[in-house]
C-alpha positions, 0 to 999 in steps of 0.5 A, a space after each residue: 500500500 502507498 499513498 496516492 501520488 507517492 512515488 516509489 523507488 524501483 531499486 531492488 538493492 536492499 537498504 539495511 538501515 534503521 530508517 530510510 530518508 526516502 521511505 514512506 513508512 520510515 516517515 510514518 514511524 517518525 511522525 513526518 507523515 500522519 497515520 492512524 497508529 494502532 501500536 508501537 513498540 521499540 521494534 514494531 509499528 502498526 497502523 490503518 491502511 489508507 487504501 483498505 481492502 476491507 474495515 480494519 485493513 492494517 499494516 504491521 511493519 518493523 521499524 528497521 528498514 529493509 526492503 525484503 523479509 530476508 533483510 530484516 534481522 530476526 529480533 526485529 520480527 519477533 513481535 510482528 505476528 502477535 501484534 497482527 493477531 492483536 489487531 485482528 482480535 481487536 477488529 472482531 474479524 472472524 476470517 482474515 488474511 496475513 499478507 507479506 509480498 517481497 519484490 515487484 513480481 510478488 506485488 510488493 509496492 512499498 520497498 519496506 517490509 510490511 505485513 497486511 492484516 486484511 479482515 474478510 468479512 464476506 466474498 466481496 470485501 477484503 482479499 481475492 486470491 487466485 491460486 494456480 496449482 501445479 501438477 505434483 511430481 513426487 520425485 521433483 518434490 523429493 529432490 526439492 525437499 532434499 535441496 532446501 533442507 541441505 541449505 537450511 
């Protein structure tokens, strides 16, 4: 999500700093841009999305600036899901999505890691997902399993 008229950087090079002067979310955290803040701690900031998909759509972000999830130190991620859970409970959402995109092809618009908590009150509001399954080849799946485990 981004503010209307706000230009976003197309750079794919991660900026590993506590904040970035050009980042809209860093400006929101600093208070340079107003927001409807829901939660703040030393490492996490949460606020209502100004272009919501449904009532209660919120963003939960680490204060540490990094474009992709893999750029953020683990300690800066510890509170993210507990905060998203608190917001989901506070909105009364029975059904909801937690969404986090990494990179342009994956539909990331703002180059600062952010998690969406999107209530899904009915079929029309909230997030709609297409899920184009691929045919399962068990031999390829086994090889992939071994490859990923070896790198972890």
